[in-house]
N, C-alpha and C positions, 0 to 999 in steps of 0.2 A: 674769779666768778663774774659772769655777765649780769646785766641789770635784770633780766627776766628771772634768773635764778634767785636773786635777792628779793625781788617782789614776791616770789613764791614762798620764800622762807618767812618773810614778814607776815604774809597772809596766814601761814600755818601757825606762827607764833600767836597772832591775834585770835585765831580760832581756839587754840589751846587755852589762852587766857580766859576767853569767854566761857569755854567749857569748864575751866577750873572755878570760875566765878559762879556759874550755875551750880556746880557741885557743892561749892561752899554754901550757897544759898539754900540748897536742899538739905545739906547736912546741919546747918545751924539755923534751921527755920524756927526753932524754939528759943534761940538766943535773943538777945535784945537788939535794939536798934543801934546800940553802941558798937557791938560786934560787927554789924553790917557795915557801919560807916568805916570802921577800921579795915575791914576787908576791902572796901572800895578804894581806900587810900592806898593800901598795899598794892592792889591791882593797878592803880594809876601809876604808882611809883615803878612797878615792874614794867608797865607798858612804856613809860618814858625811857627807862633804861634800854629796853629792847629797841625803841625807836632810835635812840642816840647811837646804840651799837650798830644798827642797820645803816644809819646815815654815815657813820665812820667807815663801815665796810664798803658802802657804795663809793665813798670818796677814794678809798684805797684802790678799789677795783677800777675806778675811772682813771686814776693815775697809772695803774698797771697797764690798762688797755691803751692809753695814749703812748706810754713808753714802748709797749709791744708793737703798736701800729707804726711808730716812728722807726723802730728797729727793722720791722718787716719792710717798710717803704725803702729804707736805706739798702737793706739786703736785696730787695727786688730791683732797685735801680742799679745796684752793683751787678746783679745777675744779668739784667738786661744789657748792661754795657758789655759785660763779658761775652754774652750771647751774640751781641751785635758784632763784636770784634771777631769771634769765632765764625759767625755766619758770613761775614765779609770775606774772611780768609778762605772759608770753604767755597764760597761763590767764586772767588778768584781762581782757586784751584780747579773747581769744576769747569769754569770757563776755559781755562787753559787746556784742561783735559779734553773738553769737547772740541776746542779749536784744533788740537792735535789730531783727535780722531777724525774730525771732518776733513782735515788736510790729508790724512791717510786715505780716507774714503775717496776724496777727490782724485788723489794720485792714482788709487787703484781703479777707479772708474775710468780715468783718462786712459790708463794702460789697457783696460778691458775694451773700451771704445775703439782704441787704436787697433787692437787685435780683431775686433768685430768688423771695423772698417776694412781692414786688410782682407779678412775672409770674405766679406760681402763684395768687395771690389773684385777679388779673384773669381768668385762665383758669377758675379754679374758679367765680368769679362768673358768667362767661359760660356755662360748662357748666351750672351750677346753674339759671341763668335759662332756658336752653334745655330742660333736663330738666324743670323745673317747668312750663314752657309746654307741652311735649309731654305731660306727665302730665295737666295740666288739659285738654288737647285730647282725650286718651284717655278721661279721666274723663267729659268732656262727651259724647263719642261713646258710651261705654258707658251713660251715663245716658239718652241718647237711645234706644239700643237697648233698654234696660230698659223705658223708657216705651212704645216700640213693642211690646215683648214683652208688657207688661201689657195693652196694647190687644188683642194677639192672644190673650192668656190669657182676657181678658174675652169675646172672641168665641168662643174654644173652650169656655169655661164655658157661654156661651149655647147653643152647639151641643150640648154635653153635656146641658144641661137639656132641649133639644128632643129629643135622642136618648132621654133617660130618659122623656120624655113619650110618645115613639113606642113605646118598648119596654114601657111600662106598659099600652098597649092590646093586648089579646090578638090581635085581628085583624091589627093592624099588625106585631106581633111575628112572627106566622106568615108574613106576607109577606116579612119580612127573612130568615127561615130558608129559605123557599122560593126566594128570589132567590139566596142563597148556594149552595143545592143545584143550582139550574139552571146557575150559573156553573161549578161543578165538572164537571157532566155535559157541558156544552158544550166545555170544554177537553179532555176526555179521550176521550169517545166520539163517533163519527159520529152525525149527526142521525138516520139510519135505524135505529140500534140502540136508541133509546129514544123514549118518547112522554110527553106531558103529559096530566094529567086523564083517566086511563084507568079504565074500569069493569071491574075485574079479576074481580068476582063476578057471575055471571049473575043477572039479575033484580033486582040491587041498583042503587040510584041514587047510591051512595057512590063517588066517584071518588078514587083515590089521586093524589097530586101528580105523581109520576113513576114510570114502570115501564120496566124494561130488557127488551128483546126477547132471549129465549134460544131456540136451536133446539129444536124439539120432537122427540118420538119417533114413528116410524111416519109416518102420514099427517098428523099435526098440523103446522101451519105454524110456530108459535112458542109459547113459554110466557113469561108475564109474571113479572118479579121486582119486586114492589112496594117502593118507597122513599118514605118519608114523613118530613118534618122536624118535629121538636118542640123547643120552646124554653121549658122551665120556669124562667123567670128569677127569679120571686119566691122560691121555696125556695132557689135558688142564692145570691141576695143575702143571704137570712137566714142561710145557712150561713157566708158570708164575714164577715158582721157578728159572728156567734158566734165565729169564729176570732179576730177582732180583740179581742173582749171577753175571751176566754180562759176562759169558763165552760164546764166540761166538760158539765154537764147540758144547757145550751142547745145546745152543739155536737151532742150525741147526738140531741136532739129535732129539730134542723134537718136532720141527716142522714136521720133516719127519714122526715121529711116529703118530702125530695127523693127517696128510694127509693120511697116510696108513689106519688109523682107519676109517676115513671118506669114503675112497674108498671101504673099506670092507663093511661098512653099505650100501653104494649105490649099490654095487653088489648084496647084500642080498635082498634089496627092489626090485630091478629090476627083479631078478629071481623069487621072490615069488608072487608079486602083479601086475605086468604089463602083461596084456593079451588082446590086441586088438582083436576083436572090443568090447569085454565086458568092456574094460577099455580104457582110453586115452592111447596114445603112450608114455606118460611120467608119472612120479609120483613125489611127493613132499616129501623131507626129512626136517623135522622141528627140529631145534636146539633151545632148550628152553632158552638159555642165550645169550643176545646180545653180550657180550664179546667174547664168543666162536664163534658166527657167524662172528664177526668182524675179529677174528684171521684167520678163514678159508678163508674169502674174501681177506686177505692180500697175500695169495698164488697165484702167477700169473698163469693164464690159468687153475686153478683147476675147476672153474665153467663150463668152456667149455668142459674140459675133462669128467666131470661127465655127461654132457648132451650128448656128442658124443658117449661115450662108454656105459653108463648105462641108459641113458634117465631119469636122476634124476636132479631135481631142488632144490637147497638149499634155505631155508628161515629161518629167525629169527622171533621173536614175532612181530616186526614192519612190516617187509616185508610181512609176512603171512597175517597180518591184511589188508594191502593194497591190496593184491592179492584177498582176500575173498570179500573185498568191491567192486572191479571191477567185480567179479562174480555175486555179488548181483545186481549190475546195469544191467548186462547182463540178469539175470533172469527176472528182471522187464521189460526189452525191449521185451523179448520173450512173456511174459504174455500180454503185450500191442498188439503184433502182433496177438496172438491167439484171443484176444477179439475184434480186429478190425472188423472181419466179423460180429460178433454179433452186434456191434455198427452200422454197415452199414444196417443190416436188420431192426434194431430198427428205423433208420432214414427213411427207405423206408416205414415202417408202419406209422410213423409220417407224412410223406408226403401224403399217401393215406387218412389218417384220417383228415388231414388239408384240402384236397380237399372236402371231405364230409362236413366238417364244413363250408367251404365257400359257398357250395350249400345251406345248411340249413340257413345260414345267409342271402343269397339272397332271399330265400323263405320268411323268416320272415320279410325281408325289404319290399317285395311286399305286404304282408298282412298288415303291419303297414301303408303303403301308402294308401291301400284301406280303412282301418279303419279310417284313418285321413280324407280322402275325404268324407266318409259317415258321419262322425261326423260333419264336417263342413256343409254338406248339412242339416243334421238333426237340427243342431243348428240354421241355417238361417230359415228353414221352420217352426220349432216349435216357434221361436221367433216372426216371422211374424203372424202366426196363433193366438198365444196368445194375441198379441197386437191388432189384428183385432177384436178378440172376446171381449176383454176388452172395445174397443171403441163401439161395438154394444150393450154390456150390459148396458153401461151408458145411451143409448138412448131408451132402451126397458123396457117393464114391466116385472113382475115376470114370467108369462107364457111363454113369448117370450125368456126370459133368459134361461129357462130350455131347450127349443128347440135349442137355440144357443149352449148350452153346449153339447147336444147330437150330434150336427153336428161337434163339435170339437174333438170327440173321434177317428175317423179314423186316423188323424195324429199321435195319441199316438200309435196306432197299427203299423204304419209305423216305428216309432222310435224304438219300441220293436224289430221288425224284423231286423233293422240295427244293433242294439246292439247285437243280437244273431250272426249276420254275423261277427262282430268284434271279439266276443269271439271265434268263430271257427278259 
């Protein structure tokens, strides 16, 4: 038994003694003081015995606890030693097992890696050979294309050389500009709105390349708008070469040469082809290259000078197309104005015919109303007559029936006359 249990027992014994004492006091309340003293002595004696017994029990319990604790410690120490020995042995076995398993895993991984390496090497070798083969094929194909391209470039270079030779000839160069101008006019304007090689100036043998027909004023049939193509290629090439060299003085000199050539052309066109009222008071100079036209536009006030001095307007392929499109819209507007009177006359005729048509419709409506009225009358009269004849026939003999039928013939004649009136 442990100490706590003993203390509880002692406390219970003390409580019992106190209760016994109280019981004795209650029971022997009528006894004398001698009996009370004896009872107290007996209680004290019992309490001492109980205390002594308790102390002895506690001593024995302490000895038993010490003995048990010592045995438990020895047994625990022995168990721990045995456990340590077993644990060490188990750890050694586990270590050996793990080392063996790891060795097997390493060996297996090594084998798998070798297999994977062989497979990867084979696939890489195959892929590399295929890629290298494809690359060689593509390189060979590209080299073949490059070789063909070099042949085409040589052909183009030859063509460029021929074109350069063509453009170096003034007459041939003029034919190129004229051909491009003809193509633009043909695409935009109808053939009746322009002519080729027109003598715009009376008494002159100089013919402009193309002239657009514009409507004249009063009794004049038309007015010519001269369009002439010019192609100053030499000063333009010199200017491009000067830009490539980057020399400012050479660039300014090339620009001045180009402007002078343009002014010379403008003066020539103005003196040869402008002759109001046979022509407009201005003419158009066509430059067949957009780059050339752009370089001319970069010169400040050149367009205004050409218009003020020579009555010449510069155009390139794009601006000429836009100008001709605007002329085409103007031609369409004039055509609509010319035809507007004809449309008005047609509308007047339609109005007159519509009045006649309304009168005819009214007449037909009257005839239809008359025919409808007559038809209604005929239907009512004929139905009544036939019904009356049928009722009479049912009550008469054969001879009387024939007489009744003869009497019914006049309504038929009336119906025939009404039908003829409806047909009329």
